[in-house]
C-alpha positions in Angstrom: 30.9 -1.3 57.8 32.1 -3.8 55.2 28.9 -5.9 55.5 26.8 -2.7 55.0 28.6 -1.8 51.8 28.1 -5.4 50.6 24.4 -5.3 51.3 24.0 -1.9 49.5 25.9 -3.2 46.5 23.7 -6.3 46.3 20.5 -4.2 46.4 21.9 -1.8 43.8 22.7 -4.6 41.4 19.3 -6.2 41.9 17.7 -2.9 40.8 19.8 -2.5 37.6 17.1 -4.0 35.3 14.5 -1.6 36.8 16.8 1.4 36.5 17.6 0.5 32.9 13.9 0.2 32.0 12.8 3.4 33.7 14.5 5.9 31.3 12.5 7.7 28.7 14.0 5.8 25.8 13.5 2.3 27.3 10.7 1.7 24.8 12.0 3.8 21.9 12.4 2.3 18.5 15.4 3.8 16.7 15.6 2.1 13.2 18.9 0.4 12.5 20.2 1.0 16.0 18.0 -0.3 18.8 14.6 -1.3 20.1 14.7 0.0 23.6 17.9 -1.7 25.0 17.9 -4.3 22.3 20.7 -3.8 19.7 22.0 -5.9 16.8 24.4 -7.5 19.2 21.9 -8.5 21.9 21.5 -12.1 23.1 18.8 -13.8 25.1 21.1 -13.8 28.1 21.3 -10.0 27.8 17.4 -9.8 27.7 17.3 -11.8 31.0 19.7 -9.4 32.6 17.6 -6.4 31.5 14.0 -7.7 31.9 14.4 -10.4 34.5 14.1 -14.2 33.9 10.4 -14.2 34.7 9.7 -11.8 31.7 11.8 -13.6 29.1 10.5 -16.8 27.4 12.0 -19.0 24.7 9.2 -19.8 22.3 8.4 -20.7 18.7 7.4 -17.5 16.8 4.8 -17.5 14.1 6.2 -16.1 10.8 3.2 -16.5 8.6 1.5 -19.2 6.5 1.6 -21.7 9.4 5.3 -21.6 9.8 7.3 -20.9 13.0 10.9 -20.2 14.0 12.5 -20.6 17.4 12.9 -17.3 19.2 12.3 -15.3 22.4 9.4 -13.3 23.7 9.7 -10.6 26.4 6.7 -9.8 28.6 4.6 -12.5 27.0 1.7 -11.8 29.4 1.7 -8.0 29.1 0.4 -6.9 25.7 1.5 -3.3 26.2 5.2 -4.4 26.5 5.5 -7.7 24.6 7.9 -8.1 21.7 9.1 -11.2 19.9 12.7 -11.7 18.7 13.9 -14.2 16.0 17.7 -14.6 16.2 20.3 -14.7 13.4 22.2 -17.2 15.5 19.3 -19.4 16.6 21.5 -22.0 18.3 23.1 -19.4 20.7 20.1 -17.1 20.7 22.0 -13.9 19.8 22.0 -11.2 17.2 18.4 -10.2 16.6 17.2 -10.7 13.0 13.6 -9.4 13.5 11.8 -7.9 16.4 8.0 -7.9 16.2 5.7 -5.8 18.3 2.0 -6.5 17.8 -1.3 -6.2 19.6 -4.7 -4.6 19.8 -3.9 -2.2 22.7 -1.7 0.8 23.0 1.9 -0.3 23.3 4.8 1.1 25.4 6.9 0.8 22.2 7.1 3.7 19.9 9.2 5.4 17.3 10.7 8.9 17.5 7.7 10.2 15.7 5.4 8.5 18.3 4.2 5.8 15.9 3.0 2.8 17.9 0.3 0.1 18.1 -3.0 1.9 17.3 -1.5 4.7 15.2 -4.0 5.3 12.3 -3.4 5.6 8.6 -4.3 9.3 8.7 -1.7 9.9 11.5 0.9 8.0 9.4 0.2 10.3 6.4 0.8 13.3 8.6 4.1 11.9 9.9 5.1 10.9 6.3 4.1 14.3 4.9 2.3 12.7 2.0 0.3 9.6 1.0 1.9 6.1 0.8 1.1 2.7 -0.6 -0.1 -0.3 1.3 -1.5 -3.8 0.4 -5.2 -3.9 0.4 -7.6 -6.5 1.7 -7.4 -9.9 -0.1 -3.6 -9.8 -0.3 -1.1 -11.9 1.7 0.0 -9.7 4.5 -2.8 -7.2 3.8 -2.3 -3.8 5.3 1.5 -3.9 5.0 3.0 -0.5 4.0 5.0 -1.3 0.8 6.2 2.2 -0.2 6.4 5.6 1.6 6.7 7.3 -1.8 9.8 9.2 -0.8 8.1 10.7 2.2 9.7 11.6 5.5 9.3 8.1 6.9 11.1 6.4 4.0 14.6 7.4 5.0 13.8 7.0 8.6 12.5 3.4 8.3 14.8 2.1 5.6 18.3 2.9 6.9 20.6 0.3 8.3 17.7 -2.2 8.2 14.0 -1.7 7.9 10.8 -0.9 9.9 7.7 -2.6 8.5 4.3 -1.5 9.5 1.1 -3.5 9.1 -2.4 -2.0 9.5 -5.8 -3.5 10.0 -9.2 -1.8 9.5 -12.1 -1.5 11.9 -14.6 -3.6 10.0 -17.6 -1.5 10.9 -16.1 1.6 9.1 -17.1 0.4 5.6 -19.6 -1.8 3.8 -18.9 -5.2 2.4 -19.4 -3.7 -1.1 -16.7 -1.2 -0.4 -14.3 -3.8 0.8 -15.0 -5.9 -2.3 -14.3 -2.9 -4.5 -10.9 -2.6 -3.0 -10.1 -6.2 -3.6 -11.3 -5.9 -7.2 -9.3 -2.8 -7.9 -6.1 -4.3 -6.5 -6.6 -7.5 -8.6 -5.9 -5.7 -11.9 -2.8 -6.8 -13.7 0.3 -4.8 -12.7 -1.5 -3.3 -9.8 0.2 -3.6 -6.4 -1.1 -1.8 -3.4 -3.5 1.0 -2.8 -2.8 4.7 -2.0 -3.5 5.7 1.5 -5.5 8.7 0.3 -7.9 6.4 -1.6 -11.4 7.5 -0.5 -12.3 4.1 1.0 -9.0 3.7 2.7 -9.6 7.1 4.3 -13.0 6.0 5.4 -11.7 2.8 6.9 -8.7 4.6 8.4 -6.9 1.4 9.4 -4.5 1.3 12.4 -1.1 -0.2 13.1 -1.4 -3.6 14.7 2.2 -4.8 14.0 5.6 -3.2 13.9 8.5 -5.3 12.5 12.1 -4.1 13.0 14.8 -5.6 11.0 18.5 -4.9 11.6 20.9 -4.8 8.7 
């Protein structure tokens, strides 16, 4: 009987990561609180406990302009689940600073509003309740939302940290002349960003390719 209890206990413990990841909020982004089971206090060791060692990889993470920082990637081979973490304590690999989710496919990760990889500009406007501003083509980090204009998503995405969305267009949706006109318009002195309800932005209707979560 004792051996049977031991075997059952071992099997149960081995299934804990799967049980944790099977709940409805396993892939839910809650700004300032968590990204699935990842919280401001999580470490790489915790990630291994949750996702399994085979799904957690130490890796240099690209941070833009050719620079990288040491970090951790979960599900590096599965674009629907992958996420990259850069740590505040890089030596001990704990306390997430930024968590980045990106890709060209639908992702398991989503916000309470259902915003995920592939969500379009028009869908974001509906969630926000009004137009917003984003960097246009030709800018560094083009497509980054820079202001929600006091819409519904502003409070949600900027409390106890920040959620940054970056959008990219489907290039076939507009002409080269239209793209150049956006670059020219945004290059005017004192001009930063384009309104999402700009007629060309509406035509392009770019979609979210990257979600960056920053804890406070």
